[in-house]
Residue, then its C-alpha position, 0 to 999 in steps of 0.5 A: m749262381k751270381l756271386r759277389k764281388r768285394s774289395r779287399t782290405v786288411v786292418k791289423t792291429i797289434a800291441v806290443l806290451g814291454a818295448s822300453a828301448l821305443s818306448a823311450s825314443l818316442l817320449g818328447a819326439a819332435a813332429v817330424s822325426s825319422n829316429a823314432s820310427q827307426d827305433a820302433e822298426e828295430t823294436l817290432a822286428a825284434i819281437a814281431p818280425d812281420a810287423v815290419n817285413d810286411a811295410a807296403e813298398d809303394t808310399s809316399a810322405t809329406s810332413a802331414e801324413v804318409t800314404a800307401t798304395t797297395a793292389d787293393s787299397t790306399v790307407t793313409l797315415p796322418l801326423d796328426p793322431e786325431q785325424g785317424i787312420t783312413v783306409e780306402a778300399g772299393d766303394t767303402t772309406f772308414t777311418i780307425e782313431v788310434p788309442s789316446a788319439k786326443s793327447a798323442s802326439g805324432s812322428i813320421n818316418s819318410d824312409s819307411g812310410i811308419v807313423s809313430y804315436d806318443n800316447h804320453d801315458g807310457s805307450a806309443t802306437v805304431a802305424v804301418a801300411n802293409e803290401d798285403s793292402s793291411t794297415s797295422l797298428h802296433t801299440i808298444i808299451e812298457g812295464p805293468n803300469a801300462p794301460r790295460a785297455y786300447a780303444y779303437d774307434y771306428a767311424g765313416d758309414v760303418r758300424l761294429a757288430q758282434l757275432p753270437d759266438g764273440g767274433v766282431v765284424l765291421i758292417g757297411s751302410s747298406g747292410d754289407l759285411v765289408a771287414s771282420i775282425a780276428e778272436p783277440w790273443a796276448r802272449d807274454a815273453r815266456g809264450k805264456a797266453v795272456a787273458t784279453r778280451y775285446i768289449v764293443t761299445g758302439n763303434t768302439l772296439t776295446q781290447i783288454v788285456e790283463h798283464d800286471a807284475r806277474s807278466t813277464y815283458p814284452i808281451v805281444a797282443d794282436p787283434t786284427t781285421l780283415g776285409s771280407n773277400a780277403f777269406y775266399t779268392k772265390v767261390v763257385q757253384n757246380s753240379g754233380a751227380q749227387g746233387t750241388y756242391i759249393s766250391v770255396y777257395p780259401a786265401q792265404i790267411k790264418w784261418n785259425a785267428y777266426s771265429g766260426d762265426t766270422i768265418y761262416a759270415n763272410y762265406r753268407a755274405l757272397v752266396p744266395s740264402a740257399y747256399q746258407g744254414n746250419k750244415w754248410r756253416d758246419q762243412l765251411v768251418c770244420h775244413a777252416a780249422n782242420v785243412g785251411i790252406w792245404k787243400a782246396p777248394w773246400n767243397l760243402d755239399s748240398w746233400r749232407p745232413d745237418v748233424g751238428y759241427a761235432r760229428t761233421v769234424l768227426a766225419g771229415c767235414n762232410p758227413 
């Protein structure tokens, strides 16, 4: 079976609401300042340690931008937020405009390769290119008067598409799936979930975080955009005594962060139509939800009947 290979690109967007020390340091930041970014790293390390620990090692900085090169992508973080974050992976290039780009001002930490933007509205955005070929856009906001809507505009030969279960993917000019966005979530300082959702309007993804004076700050919200073949390291057709089965090898990602339709869309992009349909989706999503990276491969069997997702789960993913 001929499978389609894709380039791997990951874009993470993390919102951290309430980091007052960082917000204060960013107000009035100089055009190029390592202090603001260093404060950002300290704040993010305290609230979301992986946000700083995963930063790419191979970065170069000028007075105008930071460029990070990893095994699977090149990411450019500009000082000028209106230029947008540029992600290049394989044949795909797209940009993401950060919230309040037209009014924000940037600062660069040339040592760490982190770029920070003061949004001048009580919030800041901190952009980090990560070693795993991902790009994290950390929105840091303080207090109940902070904005509740954070808009990310995608540009290039791509378009956003929302799936039936609410999952969001990025489609290339040829109709290929080039990236996927995790389901939105937000939690306050007590670990309590804060209501959040996505709104997709054209090529703008907006995360709404329903925080208010009743919230305990800081609040962390993390939508994540993941390149399609980052879901699976390989997908192989096999034959056995009972017939054909597809062996799916899962990548080391947070499988419970993605909707079932998003997980299936990435599988469907890699296999012929003969191995698509409800029973294939149900077996795949069942494995993702129940065994994740702890079992490899996930074997999807052609001889299994289409009994619906609930009965597929009750049968241990292979009814």
